[in-house]
C-alpha positions, 0 to 999 in steps of 0.5 A: 212555265206557270207565267207562260200559262197565265200570260197565254190565258190573259191574252187569249181572254183579251182577244176574246173580249177585243172581238166582242167589243174592241173599246171594252176593258177587262176587269182583272180579279183581285188576286191577278192585281195583288199578285207580283206575277200578275203586275209583272205580266200586265207591265210587260204587255203594256210596255210592249204596247199590247194592252193599255190600262185604263185604271189598275186592273182594267185593260184591253188589247190595243189593235197592236196587241190584237195583231200580235196575238192573231199571229202567235200560234195557238198556246200549247195547252190549247194545241194539245186539247184540240189534237186529242179530239 
């Protein structure tokens, strides 16, 4: 569950960055870089071809990753908030 929330949040932030500047990189926090879970999530996205890493902790979505994000349903936490309002 925590893993999914972190993954959804990261993908949402990466997509936001991609829309602003597709060539720009997102700098991950030191905590995310040092976290085993954070490294696992980045590695999974990188292996799937959804992100590229300039240096450790500096990532951006690939066009493929952005298309995959657009096709995914909204994260559960976001759906719950928007359906209440």
